[in-house]
MDAnalysis code that builds the backbone (N, CA, C; Angstrom):
import MDAnalysis as mda
import numpy as np

u = mda.Universe.empty(594, n_residues=198, atom_resindex=np.repeat(np.arange(198), 3), trajectory=True)
u.add_TopologyAttr("name", ["N", "CA", "C"] * 198)
u.add_TopologyAttr("resid", np.arange(1, 199))
u.add_TopologyAttr("resname", ["UNK", "UNK", "UNK", "UNK", "UNK", "UNK", "UNK", "UNK", "UNK", "UNK", "UNK", "UNK", "UNK", "UNK", "UNK", "UNK", "UNK", "UNK", "UNK", "UNK", "UNK", "UNK", "UNK", "UNK", "UNK", "UNK", "UNK", "UNK", "UNK", "UNK", "UNK", "UNK", "UNK", "UNK", "UNK", "UNK", "UNK", "UNK", "UNK", "UNK", "UNK", "UNK", "UNK", "UNK", "UNK", "UNK", "UNK", "UNK", "UNK", "UNK", "UNK", "UNK", "UNK", "UNK", "UNK", "UNK", "UNK", "UNK", "UNK", "UNK", "UNK", "UNK", "UNK", "UNK", "UNK", "UNK", "UNK", "UNK", "UNK", "UNK", "UNK", "UNK", "UNK", "UNK", "UNK", "UNK", "UNK", "UNK", "UNK", "UNK", "UNK", "UNK", "UNK", "UNK", "UNK", "UNK", "UNK", "UNK", "UNK", "UNK", "UNK", "UNK", "UNK", "UNK", "UNK", "UNK", "UNK", "UNK", "UNK", "UNK", "UNK", "UNK", "UNK", "UNK", "UNK", "UNK", "UNK", "UNK", "UNK", "UNK", "UNK", "UNK", "UNK", "UNK", "UNK", "UNK", "UNK", "UNK", "UNK", "UNK", "UNK", "UNK", "UNK", "UNK", "UNK", "UNK", "UNK", "UNK", "UNK", "UNK", "UNK", "UNK", "UNK", "UNK", "UNK", "UNK", "UNK", "UNK", "UNK", "UNK", "UNK", "UNK", "UNK", "UNK", "UNK", "UNK", "UNK", "UNK", "UNK", "UNK", "UNK", "UNK", "UNK", "UNK", "UNK", "UNK", "UNK", "UNK", "UNK", "UNK", "UNK", "UNK", "UNK", "UNK", "UNK", "UNK", "UNK", "UNK", "UNK", "UNK", "UNK", "UNK", "UNK", "UNK", "UNK", "UNK", "UNK", "UNK", "UNK", "UNK", "UNK", "UNK", "UNK", "UNK", "UNK", "UNK", "UNK", "UNK", "UNK", "UNK", "UNK", "UNK", "UNK", "UNK", "UNK", "UNK", "UNK", "UNK"])
u.atoms.positions = np.array([
    [50.367, -1.606, -37.968],
    [49.680, -2.575, -37.113],
    [49.454, -1.993, -35.718],
    [50.466, -1.268, -35.240],
    [50.374, -0.663, -33.919],
    [49.268, 0.392, -33.895],
    [49.178, 1.206, -34.980],
    [48.150, 2.248, -35.052],
    [46.752, 1.639, -35.074],
    [46.612, 0.545, -35.828],
    [45.310, -0.112, -35.902],
    [44.893, -0.664, -34.537],
    [45.880, -1.183, -33.785],
    [45.588, -1.725, -32.459],
    [45.145, -0.609, -31.510],
    [45.867, 0.529, -31.543],
    [45.519, 1.673, -30.688],
    [44.135, 2.197, -31.048],
    [43.843, 2.294, -32.358],
    [42.544, 2.773, -32.808],
    [41.423, 1.837, -32.346],
    [41.669, 0.538, -32.468],
    [40.680, -0.449, -32.024],
    [40.446, -0.354, -30.521],
    [41.537, -0.145, -29.764],
    [41.432, -0.010, -28.312],
    [40.617, 1.224, -27.935],
    [40.880, 2.353, -28.618],
    [40.141, 3.588, -28.351],
    [38.657, 3.430, -28.670],
    [38.363, 2.788, -29.798],
    [36.969, 2.561, -30.176],
    [36.258, 1.676, -29.155],
    [36.975, 0.676, -28.654],
    [36.398, -0.215, -27.640],
    [36.097, 0.542, -26.352],
    [37.031, 1.407, -25.925],
    [36.841, 2.208, -24.709],
    [35.662, 3.155, -24.868],
    [35.592, 3.833, -26.031],
    [34.495, 4.764, -26.285],
    [33.147, 4.049, -26.307],
    [33.125, 2.880, -26.937],
    [31.883, 2.106, -26.996],
    [31.453, 1.668, -25.601],
    [32.430, 1.254, -24.790],
    [32.124, 0.842, -23.421],
    [31.620, 1.998, -22.587],
    [32.230, 3.192, -22.776],
    [31.793, 4.382, -22.047],
    [30.371, 4.758, -22.426],
    [30.084, 4.731, -23.733],
    [28.735, 5.056, -24.200],
    [27.720, 4.061, -23.650],
    [28.090, 2.788, -23.629],
    [27.194, 1.754, -23.093],
    [26.935, 1.984, -21.609],
    [28.006, 2.334, -20.872],
    [27.859, 2.575, -19.434],
    [26.945, 3.761, -19.170],
    [27.095, 4.856, -19.994],
    [26.268, 6.033, -19.800],
    [24.791, 5.720, -20.032],
    [24.512, 4.884, -21.022],
    [23.128, 4.521, -21.306],
    [22.548, 3.636, -20.205],
    [23.385, 3.026, -19.409],
    [22.925, 2.073, -18.412],
    [23.136, 2.554, -16.980],
    [23.218, 3.866, -16.801],
    [23.358, 4.449, -15.466],
    [22.135, 5.314, -15.187],
    [21.546, 5.138, -14.028],
    [20.426, 5.991, -13.635],
    [20.561, 6.372, -12.167],
    [20.103, 7.579, -11.863],
    [20.030, 8.065, -10.488],
    [18.603, 7.900, -9.999],
    [18.433, 7.792, -8.692],
    [17.084, 7.633, -8.184],
    [16.925, 8.065, -6.743],
    [15.685, 8.267, -6.362],
    [15.305, 8.571, -4.985],
    [14.433, 7.439, -4.466],
    [14.474, 7.224, -3.165],
    [13.639, 6.178, -2.581],
    [13.189, 6.590, -1.187],
    [12.016, 6.116, -0.796],
    [11.487, 6.400, 0.537],
    [10.450, 5.337, 0.877],
    [10.297, 5.078, 2.168],
    [9.317, 4.077, 2.562],
    [9.278, 3.858, 4.058],
    [8.598, 2.803, 4.443],
    [8.440, 2.466, 5.847],
    [9.308, 1.294, 6.255],
    [9.571, 1.209, 7.545],
    [10.422, 0.160, 8.108],
    [9.722, -0.489, 9.299],
    [9.719, -1.801, 9.320],
    [9.282, -2.548, 10.505],
    [10.535, -3.178, 11.098],
    [11.043, -2.572, 12.154],
    [12.342, -2.976, 12.695],
    [12.193, -3.672, 14.038],
    [13.236, -4.419, 14.381],
    [13.268, -5.158, 15.636],
    [14.725, -5.299, 16.055],
    [14.935, -5.724, 17.275],
    [16.269, -6.058, 17.755],
    [16.324, -7.562, 17.966],
    [17.385, -8.191, 17.489],
    [17.519, -9.642, 17.572],
    [18.762, -10.006, 18.376],
    [18.827, -11.249, 18.847],
    [19.968, -11.699, 19.627],
    [19.550, -12.214, 20.995],
    [20.503, -12.793, 21.707],
    [20.212, -13.441, 22.990],
    [19.664, -12.475, 24.035],
    [20.144, -11.242, 24.044],
    [19.708, -10.271, 25.047],
    [18.591, -9.359, 24.538],
    [17.936, -9.723, 23.426],
    [16.905, -8.859, 22.844],
    [15.510, -9.452, 22.962],
    [15.335, -10.432, 23.848],
    [14.060, -11.157, 23.913],
    [12.897, -10.292, 24.400],
    [13.163, -9.228, 25.126],
    [12.076, -8.395, 25.644],
    [11.582, -7.336, 24.686],
    [12.218, -7.227, 23.524],
    [11.856, -6.168, 22.579],
    [10.790, -6.628, 21.594],
    [9.974, -5.673, 21.145],
    [8.969, -5.914, 20.113],
    [9.225, -5.000, 18.922],
    [8.638, -5.348, 17.782],
    [8.845, -4.580, 16.552],
    [8.279, -3.165, 16.675],
    [8.890, -2.244, 15.934],
    [8.438, -0.856, 15.911],
    [8.521, -0.331, 14.482],
    [7.696, 0.662, 14.176],
    [7.690, 1.247, 12.841],
    [8.677, 2.404, 12.761],
    [9.333, 2.512, 11.617],
    [10.240, 3.610, 11.348],
    [10.105, 4.052, 9.901],
    [11.121, 4.720, 9.397],
    [11.076, 5.226, 8.031],
    [12.463, 5.168, 7.421],
    [12.530, 5.399, 6.119],
    [13.793, 5.460, 5.402],
    [13.624, 6.388, 4.211],
    [14.700, 7.072, 3.841],
    [14.672, 7.950, 2.669],
    [16.102, 8.199, 2.218],
    [16.291, 8.269, 0.908],
    [17.633, 8.525, 0.394],
    [17.697, 8.440, -1.109],
    [18.899, 8.173, -1.607],
    [19.116, 8.115, -3.045],
    [20.007, 6.951, -3.426],
    [20.057, 6.682, -4.744],
    [20.861, 5.565, -5.230],
    [21.369, 5.845, -6.631],
    [22.379, 5.083, -7.008],
    [22.941, 5.092, -8.356],
    [22.888, 3.662, -8.863],
    [22.160, 3.443, -9.957],
    [22.043, 2.099, -10.525],
    [22.919, 2.008, -11.769],
    [23.876, 1.091, -11.744],
    [24.826, 0.922, -12.845],
    [24.585, -0.437, -13.490],
    [24.109, -0.431, -14.728],
    [23.885, -1.677, -15.443],
    [25.195, -2.292, -15.893],
    [25.496, -3.465, -15.400],
    [26.733, -4.158, -15.771],
    [26.534, -5.018, -17.012],
    [25.320, -5.490, -17.192],
    [24.956, -6.279, -18.370],
    [23.436, -6.264, -18.463],
    [22.887, -7.025, -19.382],
    [21.432, -7.088, -19.515],
    [20.788, -7.671, -18.253],
    [21.513, -8.522, -17.571],
    [20.970, -9.250, -16.427],
    [21.384, -8.683, -15.072],
    [22.595, -8.104, -14.995],
    [23.158, -7.705, -13.705],
    [23.321, -6.189, -13.596],
    [23.147, -5.678, -12.372],
    [23.376, -4.263, -12.078],
    [23.962, -4.138, -10.680],
    [24.694, -3.044, -10.478],
    [25.271, -2.715, -9.171],
    [24.620, -1.429, -8.698],
    [24.160, -1.403, -7.450],
    [23.434, -0.238, -6.952],
    [23.928, 0.193, -5.569],
    [24.830, 1.174, -5.499],
    [25.187, 1.774, -4.209],
    [24.111, 2.785, -3.802],
    [23.883, 2.901, -2.506],
    [22.838, 3.780, -1.992],
    [23.345, 4.543, -0.769],
    [22.690, 5.654, -0.474],
    [22.876, 6.375, 0.789],
    [21.477, 6.623, 1.346],
    [21.181, 6.020, 2.497],
    [19.821, 6.017, 3.038],
    [19.830, 6.471, 4.499],
    [18.956, 7.433, 4.821],
    [18.718, 7.768, 6.222],
    [17.626, 6.835, 6.728],
    [17.901, 6.098, 7.794],
    [16.991, 5.034, 8.217],
    [16.788, 5.052, 9.727],
    [15.518, 5.062, 10.128],
    [15.209, 4.941, 11.559],
    [14.889, 3.491, 11.883],
    [15.644, 2.935, 12.828],
    [15.441, 1.557, 13.271],
    [15.160, 1.566, 14.768],
    [15.200, 0.388, 15.381],
    [14.957, 0.295, 16.812],
    [13.866, -0.693, 17.138],
    [13.286, -0.541, 18.324],
    [12.245, -1.458, 18.796],
    [11.590, -0.828, 20.014],
    [10.581, -1.516, 20.531],
    [9.963, -1.035, 21.769],
    [10.040, -2.115, 22.836],
    [10.241, -1.675, 24.059],
    [10.338, -2.568, 25.207],
    [8.985, -2.563, 25.906],
    [8.346, -3.729, 25.939],
    [6.970, -3.825, 26.450],
    [6.940, -3.795, 27.971],
    [7.334, -2.667, 28.516],
    [7.273, -2.457, 29.966],
    [6.131, -1.480, 30.249],
    [5.961, -1.101, 31.488],
    [4.966, -0.093, 31.825],
    [5.666, 1.052, 32.562],
    [5.853, 2.206, 31.947],
    [5.414, 2.587, 30.605],
    [6.305, 1.967, 29.510],
    [5.805, 1.967, 28.273],
    [6.545, 1.422, 27.137],
    [7.753, 2.297, 26.814],
    [8.879, 1.644, 26.554],
    [10.106, 2.349, 26.163],
    [10.329, 2.137, 24.666],
    [10.417, 3.226, 23.914],
    [10.702, 3.161, 22.484],
    [12.181, 3.480, 22.265],
    [12.930, 2.490, 21.816],
    [14.349, 2.692, 21.504],
    [14.465, 3.069, 20.034],
    [14.932, 4.277, 19.738],
    [15.024, 4.771, 18.370],
    [16.484, 4.954, 17.984],
    [16.853, 4.340, 16.875],
    [18.227, 4.385, 16.382],
    [18.216, 4.918, 14.954],
    [18.858, 6.058, 14.738],
    [18.900, 6.670, 13.411],
    [20.269, 6.455, 12.782],
    [20.270, 5.885, 11.580],
    [21.508, 5.564, 10.867],
    [21.535, 6.229, 9.494],
    [22.729, 6.512, 9.022],
    [22.961, 6.730, 7.597],
    [23.535, 5.419, 7.081],
    [22.716, 4.691, 6.325],
    [23.111, 3.384, 5.802],
    [23.686, 3.522, 4.396],
    [24.710, 2.721, 4.120],
    [25.325, 2.690, 2.785],
    [25.288, 1.247, 2.282],
    [24.187, 0.842, 1.640],
    [24.121, -0.491, 1.043],
    [24.877, -0.535, -0.281],
    [25.510, -1.660, -0.555],
    [26.183, -1.915, -1.836],
    [25.570, -3.194, -2.394],
    [24.490, -3.050, -3.153],
    [23.704, -4.216, -3.549],
    [23.880, -4.540, -5.030],
    [23.770, -5.810, -5.326],
    [23.809, -6.299, -6.701],
    [22.414, -6.780, -7.084],
    [21.990, -6.396, -8.286],
    [20.671, -6.764, -8.791],
    [20.786, -7.817, -9.881],
    [19.866, -8.763, -9.873],
    [19.614, -9.636, -11.015],
    [18.273, -9.195, -11.589],
    [18.271, -8.720, -12.842],
    [17.092, -8.106, -13.447],
    [16.485, -8.977, -14.537],
    [15.163, -9.046, -14.545],
    [14.431, -9.707, -15.630],
    [13.214, -8.845, -15.955],
    [13.324, -8.041, -17.022],
    [12.217, -7.176, -17.465],
    [11.683, -6.282, -16.351],
    [12.587, -5.666, -15.609],
    [12.184, -4.758, -14.541],
    [12.077, -5.405, -13.178],
    [11.750, -6.688, -13.135],
    [11.745, -7.403, -11.857],
    [13.183, -7.660, -11.423],
    [13.459, -7.520, -10.133],
    [14.830, -7.744, -9.680],
    [14.860, -8.492, -8.356],
    [15.942, -9.222, -8.181],
    [16.321, -9.787, -6.888],
    [17.612, -9.099, -6.492],
    [17.755, -8.708, -5.224],
    [18.938, -7.975, -4.784],
    [19.537, -8.595, -3.535],
    [20.847, -8.439, -3.424],
    [21.561, -8.889, -2.230],
    [22.897, -8.168, -2.171],
    [23.407, -7.983, -0.957],
    [24.703, -7.343, -0.814],
    [24.975, -6.909, 0.614],
    [26.168, -6.379, 0.857],
    [26.537, -5.907, 2.194],
    [26.061, -4.483, 2.443],
    [26.100, -4.097, 3.700],
    [25.730, -2.737, 4.084],
    [26.534, -2.315, 5.300],
    [26.870, -1.046, 5.349],
    [27.461, -0.482, 6.560],
    [26.605, 0.708, 6.973],
    [26.306, 0.788, 8.268],
    [25.493, 1.876, 8.789],
    [26.281, 2.710, 9.791],
    [26.044, 4.023, 9.770],
    [26.721, 4.960, 10.672],
    [25.671, 5.610, 11.572],
    [25.787, 5.366, 12.865],
    [24.811, 5.876, 13.828],
    [24.936, 7.392, 13.952],
    [23.820, 8.097, 13.773],
    [23.835, 9.556, 13.893],
    [23.045, 10.041, 15.104],
    [22.115, 9.214, 15.598],
    [21.342, 9.601, 16.782],
    [20.726, 8.361, 17.412],
    [20.527, 8.417, 18.735],
    [19.864, 7.330, 19.457],
    [19.138, 7.918, 20.661],
    [17.870, 7.538, 20.808],
    [17.058, 8.042, 21.912],
    [16.158, 6.943, 22.456],
    [15.908, 6.992, 23.744],
    [14.839, 6.216, 24.360],
    [13.703, 7.185, 24.668],
    [12.509, 6.870, 24.169],
    [11.351, 7.713, 24.445],
    [10.430, 6.992, 25.412],
    [10.133, 7.653, 26.539],
    [9.238, 7.112, 27.563],
    [8.140, 8.140, 27.788],
    [6.922, 7.778, 27.393],
    [5.800, 8.732, 27.421],
    [6.187, 9.979, 26.625],
    [6.235, 11.126, 27.264],
    [6.580, 12.362, 26.545],
    [8.047, 12.743, 26.729],
    [8.785, 11.960, 27.488],
    [10.190, 12.275, 27.742],
    [11.104, 11.517, 26.780],
    [12.211, 12.171, 26.437],
    [13.169, 11.569, 25.512],
    [14.573, 11.675, 26.096],
    [15.318, 10.561, 26.046],
    [16.653, 10.504, 26.637],
    [17.672, 10.130, 25.568],
    [18.742, 10.878, 25.504],
    [19.806, 10.605, 24.535],
    [20.602, 9.383, 24.994],
    [20.659, 8.351, 24.137],
    [21.343, 7.102, 24.493],
    [22.464, 6.754, 23.511],
    [22.893, 7.724, 22.721],
    [23.879, 7.436, 21.672],
    [25.173, 6.848, 22.231],
    [25.572, 7.269, 23.428],
    [26.827, 6.793, 24.020],
    [26.801, 5.289, 24.305],
    [25.612, 4.683, 24.373],
    [25.494, 3.257, 24.660],
    [25.833, 2.385, 23.446],
    [25.743, 2.967, 22.243],
    [25.800, 2.162, 21.020],
    [27.088, 2.358, 20.233],
    [27.439, 1.335, 19.469],
    [28.575, 1.431, 18.551],
    [28.234, 2.362, 17.391],
    [29.245, 3.071, 16.918],
    [29.037, 4.048, 15.852],
    [28.785, 3.386, 14.505],
    [29.404, 2.230, 14.269],
    [29.308, 1.552, 12.973],
    [28.571, 0.226, 13.139],
    [27.670, -0.039, 12.206],
    [26.887, -1.276, 12.218],
    [27.020, -1.957, 10.858],
    [27.583, -3.146, 10.828],
    [27.734, -3.895, 9.570],
    [26.571, -4.858, 9.409],
    [26.147, -5.048, 8.158],
    [25.015, -5.927, 7.929],
    [24.928, -6.415, 6.501],
    [23.761, -6.936, 6.161],
    [23.523, -7.499, 4.836],
    [22.094, -7.175, 4.416],
    [21.851, -7.300, 3.114],
    [20.539, -6.998, 2.547],
    [20.171, -8.073, 1.543],
    [18.905, -8.457, 1.521],
    [18.379, -9.201, 0.378],
    [16.919, -8.809, 0.191],
    [16.463, -8.845, -1.048],
    [15.097, -8.428, -1.314],
    [14.727, -8.601, -2.769],
    [13.573, -8.056, -3.119],
    [13.085, -8.125, -4.494],
    [12.209, -6.914, -4.767],
    [11.907, -6.708, -6.051],
    [11.080, -5.568, -6.394],
    [10.937, -5.397, -7.885],
    [10.449, -4.227, -8.252],
    [10.279, -3.868, -9.663],
    [10.849, -2.471, -9.844],
    [11.776, -2.321, -10.791],
    [12.432, -1.027, -10.994],
    [12.940, -0.922, -12.425],
    [12.510, 0.135, -13.128],
    [13.002, 0.432, -14.468],
    [14.092, 1.492, -14.374],
    [14.758, 1.735, -15.523],
    [15.798, 2.762, -15.557],
    [15.217, 4.158, -15.397],
    [13.926, 4.317, -15.686],
    [13.258, 5.601, -15.499],
    [11.844, 5.350, -15.003],
    [11.405, 6.170, -14.039],
    [10.043, 6.060, -13.544],
    [9.941, 5.421, -12.177],
    [8.708, 5.078, -11.811],
    [8.413, 4.553, -10.480],
    [8.812, 3.090, -10.329],
    [9.144, 2.726, -9.104],
    [9.447, 1.342, -8.775],
    [9.030, 1.053, -7.348],
    [9.078, -0.212, -6.972],
    [8.702, -0.620, -5.623],
    [9.593, -1.779, -5.204],
    [9.878, -1.878, -3.915],
    [10.727, -2.964, -3.445],
    [10.439, -3.348, -2.005],
    [10.815, -4.563, -1.672],
    [10.727, -5.073, -0.305],
    [12.038, -5.779, 0.000],
    [12.674, -5.386, 1.100],
    [13.960, -5.999, 1.457],
    [14.036, -6.275, 2.955],
    [14.923, -7.207, 3.288],
    [15.256, -7.439, 4.689],
    [16.668, -6.931, 4.919],
    [16.819, -6.202, 6.002],
    [18.090, -5.594, 6.362],
    [18.514, -6.190, 7.705],
    [19.543, -7.029, 7.699],
    [19.967, -7.707, 8.918],
    [21.348, -7.271, 9.382],
    [21.535, -7.182, 10.678],
    [22.832, -6.822, 11.236],
    [23.665, -8.050, 11.552],
    [24.974, -7.918, 11.413],
    [25.880, -9.015, 11.777],
    [26.811, -8.622, 12.928],
    [26.737, -7.362, 13.344],
    [27.548, -6.907, 14.477],
    [26.627, -6.457, 15.607],
    [27.097, -6.566, 16.837],
    [26.326, -6.112, 17.990],
    [26.268, -4.593, 18.011],
    [25.093, -4.052, 18.287],
    [24.937, -2.599, 18.220],
    [25.351, -1.907, 19.518],
    [25.308, -2.628, 20.651],
    [25.675, -2.002, 21.920],
    [27.165, -2.160, 22.204],
    [27.735, -1.152, 22.839],
    [29.131, -1.231, 23.266],
    [29.253, -2.221, 24.426],
    [30.408, -2.833, 24.540],
    [30.658, -3.705, 25.692],
    [30.804, -2.841, 26.946],
    [30.436, -3.418, 28.090],
    [30.530, -2.694, 29.362],
    [31.380, -3.498, 30.336],
    [32.014, -2.795, 31.248],
    [32.860, -3.441, 32.247],
    [32.048, -3.660, 33.514],
    [31.855, -4.926, 33.887],
    [31.159, -5.279, 35.129],
    [32.201, -5.864, 36.070],
    [32.618, -5.049, 37.054],
    [33.752, -5.443, 37.891],
    [35.007, -5.453, 37.040],
    [35.609, -6.614, 36.903],
    [36.798, -6.741, 36.044],
    [36.479, -7.506, 34.758],
    [35.192, -7.776, 34.548],
    [34.788, -8.566, 33.381],
    [34.120, -7.682, 32.336],
    [34.562, -7.826, 31.089],
    [33.933, -7.095, 29.992],
    [32.744, -7.902, 29.473],
    [31.566, -7.273, 29.484],
    [30.329, -7.941, 29.067],
    [29.836, -7.335, 27.759],
    [29.532, -8.198, 26.799],
    [29.020, -7.757, 25.503],
    [27.616, -8.319, 25.285],
    [26.633, -7.442, 25.237],
    [25.264, -7.883, 24.948],
    [25.139, -8.290, 23.486],
    [24.486, -9.412, 23.249],
    [24.270, -9.919, 21.893],
    [22.951, -9.350, 21.370],
    [23.019, -8.148, 20.791],
    [21.843, -7.461, 20.252],
    [22.202, -6.887, 18.888],
    [21.395, -7.224, 17.880],
    [21.654, -6.766, 16.506],
    [20.387, -6.155, 15.904],
    [20.598, -5.336, 14.894],
    [19.475, -4.750, 14.161],
    [18.865, -5.752, 13.190],
    [17.579, -5.611, 12.961],
    [16.884, -6.365, 11.919],
    [15.683, -5.554, 11.462],
    [15.435, -5.489, 10.148],
    [14.330, -4.655, 9.676],
    [13.819, -5.117, 8.319],
    [12.493, -5.124, 8.178],
    [11.858, -5.258, 6.871],
    [11.569, -3.853, 6.357],
    [11.879, -3.613, 5.094],
    [11.711, -2.279, 4.529],
    [10.907, -2.355, 3.229],
    [9.790, -1.636, 3.189],
    [8.954, -1.524, 1.996],
    [9.106, -0.101, 1.478],
    [9.425, 0.049, 0.190],
    [9.766, 1.383, -0.303],
    [9.324, 1.590, -1.748],
    [9.181, 2.868, -2.108],
    [8.961, 3.292, -3.484],
    [10.225, 3.963, -3.995],
    [10.476, 3.840, -5.287],
    [11.624, 4.504, -5.905],
    [11.158, 5.329, -7.100],
    [11.966, 6.315, -7.448],
    [11.780, 7.024, -8.720],
    [13.149, 7.179, -9.354],
    [13.296, 6.644, -10.548],
    [14.584, 6.640, -11.245],
    [14.600, 7.675, -12.360],
    [15.771, 8.310, -12.534],
    [15.998, 9.272, -13.605],
    [17.026, 8.676, -14.556],
    [16.633, 8.410, -15.789],
    [17.524, 7.793, -16.767],
    [18.687, 8.717, -17.084],
    [19.922, 8.161, -17.098],
    [21.096, 8.930, -17.488],
    [21.111, 9.180, -18.983],
    [21.997, 10.080, -19.405],
    [22.100, 10.390, -20.837],
    [22.784, 9.265, -21.597],
])
């Protein structure tokens, strides 16, 4: 009886492994970003265009659900409508952890994201100023969106990427610590290409 139980357990594990392998795909993605800064102290900013590019791993959990971790290089920021115009550019390596609900290739997605700031610049006319020291290194946020994506081949998606933490570091004004309420926000339109796993 014990041998039969062990054999059944091994067969179940092997079957699950084979199922998981058939339902795993790697992919690349790239697209454009319309980003803005939101919050009480962000009223003077306007939307700006950026880009995103990276890769993902799509793991089918069932016929309906999938888990998709990603690593994306993403340019965000906004422009300050002054004279001359100031372009605030924030470059992140974003790590979204999104869950998909799939119906015949169509999907709805949602999940958390953490972003790691790798560069920050203010561009004024032809001059560029490094502003990375002004910003927090880590940015926490959330994602929701929809699209079309198969286990192999081309796909397309549209998502909103919102921040829940302030991107600027607090500053000391006299003896008072001041924290500006400014967060990232971005609409992202992208294409994907998936490679079916074995």
